[in-house]
C-alpha positions in Angstrom: -7.4 30.3 -11.8 -3.8 31.4 -12.0 -1.0 31.3 -9.5 0.6 34.7 -8.9 4.2 34.1 -7.8 6.3 36.8 -6.1 10.0 36.0 -6.4 12.6 36.9 -3.8 13.9 39.5 -6.3 10.6 41.4 -5.8 9.4 40.6 -9.4 6.3 38.5 -10.0 4.9 36.3 -12.7 1.8 34.2 -13.2 1.8 30.4 -13.6 -1.1 28.8 -15.4 -3.4 26.4 -13.5 -2.0 23.5 -15.6 1.1 23.7 -13.3 -0.9 22.8 -10.2 -0.1 19.5 -8.6 -2.2 19.3 -5.4 -1.8 15.5 -4.9 2.1 15.8 -4.9 2.4 13.0 -7.5 5.9 12.1 -8.8 7.3 14.5 -11.3 8.4 13.4 -14.7 10.9 15.7 -16.4 9.7 16.8 -19.8 11.7 16.2 -22.9 14.6 18.6 -23.2 14.6 19.5 -19.5 17.7 18.1 -17.7 17.1 19.6 -14.3 14.6 21.7 -12.3 15.0 24.3 -9.6 13.0 23.7 -6.5 11.9 26.8 -4.6 9.8 26.5 -1.3 6.9 28.9 -1.0 4.1 30.1 1.3 0.8 30.7 -0.4 -2.8 31.9 0.1 -6.0 31.8 -1.9 -7.5 35.0 -3.2 -11.1 35.2 -2.0 -12.2 38.5 -3.7 -11.3 40.0 -7.1 -9.5 43.3 -7.2 -6.8 45.6 -8.6 -4.6 48.2 -7.0 -5.4 46.8 -3.5 -4.0 48.9 -0.7 -2.4 47.5 2.4 -5.3 48.8 4.5 -7.8 46.5 2.7 -5.6 43.6 1.5 -6.5 41.4 4.4 -10.1 41.2 3.0 -8.8 39.6 -0.2 -6.9 36.6 1.1 -7.6 34.0 3.7 -5.7 31.0 5.1 -2.2 30.0 4.2 -0.3 26.9 3.2 3.1 25.8 2.1 4.4 24.3 -1.1 7.2 23.9 -3.6 7.6 25.3 -7.1 9.7 23.7 -9.8 11.1 25.7 -12.7 13.1 24.3 -15.6 16.8 25.0 -15.2 18.6 26.7 -18.2 15.4 27.4 -20.1 13.7 30.5 -21.4 12.3 32.2 -18.3 8.7 32.2 -19.8 8.9 28.5 -20.5 10.7 27.6 -17.3 7.7 28.5 -15.1 5.0 26.8 -17.2 5.9 23.1 -16.8 2.8 21.0 -16.3 2.2 19.8 -12.7 5.2 21.8 -11.4 3.4 23.8 -8.6 3.1 21.6 -5.5 0.7 23.5 -3.4 -0.8 21.1 -0.9 -4.4 22.5 -0.7 -4.1 22.0 3.1 -4.4 25.4 4.5 -4.5 26.9 8.0 -6.1 30.1 9.3 -4.0 33.2 9.5 -4.3 33.1 13.3 -1.9 30.1 13.2 0.8 31.7 11.0 3.0 32.7 13.9 3.4 29.1 15.0 3.8 27.5 11.6 6.9 25.4 10.7 7.8 24.5 7.1 10.6 22.1 6.2 11.8 20.8 2.8 14.2 17.9 2.4 16.1 16.7 -0.7 17.4 13.2 -1.0 16.9 12.7 2.8 18.8 15.8 3.8 17.1 19.0 5.1 17.6 22.0 2.7 15.1 24.5 4.2 13.4 25.1 7.5 11.6 28.2 8.7 9.4 28.7 11.8 8.8 32.4 11.6 6.1 33.6 9.3 3.9 36.7 9.2 0.7 37.6 7.4 2.5 40.7 6.1 4.5 38.4 3.7 1.3 37.5 1.9 -0.4 40.9 2.3 2.6 42.8 0.8 2.8 40.3 -2.1 -0.9 40.9 -2.9 -0.3 44.7 -2.9 2.7 44.3 -5.2 0.9 42.0 -7.7 -2.3 44.0 -7.7 -0.6 47.3 -8.6 -0.4 46.3 -12.2 -2.4 43.1 -12.5 -5.9 42.1 -11.5 -6.4 39.2 -9.2 -9.6 37.1 -9.3 -11.3 35.1 -6.6 -9.9 31.5 -6.6 -6.4 32.7 -7.8 -3.5 31.6 -5.7 -0.8 33.9 -4.4 2.6 32.3 -3.7 5.6 34.0 -2.2 9.0 32.3 -2.9 11.1 31.7 0.2 14.9 32.1 -0.1 16.2 28.6 -0.6 16.5 27.2 -4.1 18.0 23.8 -5.0 18.7 22.1 -8.3 17.2 18.6 -8.8 18.0 16.0 -11.4 16.4 12.8 -12.5 16.5 10.3 -9.7 16.4 12.9 -6.9 13.5 13.2 -4.5 12.1 15.9 -2.2 9.9 16.0 0.8 7.6 18.6 2.2 4.5 18.6 4.4 4.7 14.9 4.9 4.9 14.1 1.2 7.6 12.6 -0.9 8.0 13.4 -4.6 10.4 11.6 -6.9 11.9 13.3 -10.0 11.6 10.7 -12.8 
């Protein structure tokens, strides 16, 4: 299982499953990493393998959605920055697509709100799947994450909250 991540720039990358942190445990900065960049995201699970998936059929390849946070190493090689162990905080708690229009997602840092959005559409995830599958195959059980436009730099001692969870940067 991989995590396909579509950045707000329109480019995508794959994060390995070792980055998954479903329990939202505290995050320990690895040696040599001074700070991380927090990016909120919306995600879905791929339920059917495919490649070159068209918009017409993309809805058959994903179900449910959830929210999470991705951490990338600041000032690191781009390929290493996305591969930090336990740096993909995807809750595992998902909702059916029928509820996406009423969803609200908030992220706080050190007790202050840094991101809030209450307007989502299934087309965000459908379009991401079409983009990723043009050049890369997706497999059942892969996760598809779309970055939302609000990144924040975190240092040791900071904490963030999302979906009722609190994570300390240690």
